[in-house]
N, C-alpha and C positions, 0 to 999 in steps of 0.2 A: 514339717504343719504339723500343728497345737489339733489334737483330736482328742484333747479330754483336757479336764482342770478337777480336783481338789481344792476346797476351799474352808472354810470359816467363816461363820455369823456372830454377830453379835444378837441376843432375843431381848425385846422390848423387856422381859424381867432380868436379863442382864447374864444369862447363863445363851453359852457357844453351844452352835449347833454344826455337826463337819458334814461337808456332803462334796460328792462329785457329778458333775455332770460333762454332757459334747458340746452345751454352752452356754455359756455361765451368764449374758445379759441376762437372758432367755427363763435361765433359772432364777436369776434373783429374782424376776419379776411375776415370777409363779409361785415364787415362798410370797413375797409384799401381800396378794392378789388370795391369799391363803388355803393354796392350790400346789402349793411344793412339795410341804410334808405335814402331818399330822400334828410332829412337834412344834414346827414353827409357825403353824396355821392360830394356835391357840397364847402364843407368845409376840406378836405383832407390835411394830413392824419392824422389819430384821434390817440388817447392816450389812453391808460385805467387811470386812478386816482383812481377810486373808485371803490371795490362793499361789496355786501354784498350776504350772503347764507343764501339758505330755503329748508325748508324742500320738501314744495308746492311752484307749479310756480303761483298758482294761489296768494298766498301769495307775492314775488316774483312783481307780478302782480300790487300787492296795493300797495306796497313799493313804487313801480317806479311812478306813479300816486301821488302820496303823495308828492318826493320827488319834481316831473317833476311842482309843483305850487308854491315850493319856491320858491326864491330869491339869489341872486347868493351870497350872504353873508350866505346865510343860509348855502347853498352847503358848499361854503366852510367851517363854522365853522363844518358840520358831518364830511367832510373829514379829517380836521387835529383829529376830535376826542374832538374836544370841546363839545361836547354833552351839557353841563350846558348852552352855548347861545343860545340852539334851540330854550328855548321857550319867550326868549329878542328879538331874531333875525324875533321874526312872521308878516307876514302881520301887526293882525289885534291885537289889544292891547285891551285889557282886563284889568278895572281896578277890586280888586276883594276887595277892601274896599272900593268903589263908596254903599252907603244907595240906596236904592230903595224907591222911598213912596209908603207909606199903602195905 
């Protein structure tokens, strides 16, 4: 049973908004009525670009916070299904081949 969603909206100014909710259609309607969030209220209308379904709302909230920390390019890779690019688009670059001193 679906009890949570993480989602990405496209705002009228071209920015992305990431959120989570238990009722996706209701939340999208609230955003477009200007009562969803201060950020989206100033950037109407908004359009749903992407969402993920979760069994629990806390999992959706965790995913929302994870995605919020991502760059625009990384969010776009996720939305386009290019999950193979996600590690390469991480803000922090880790060199696994680097040898550490003893």
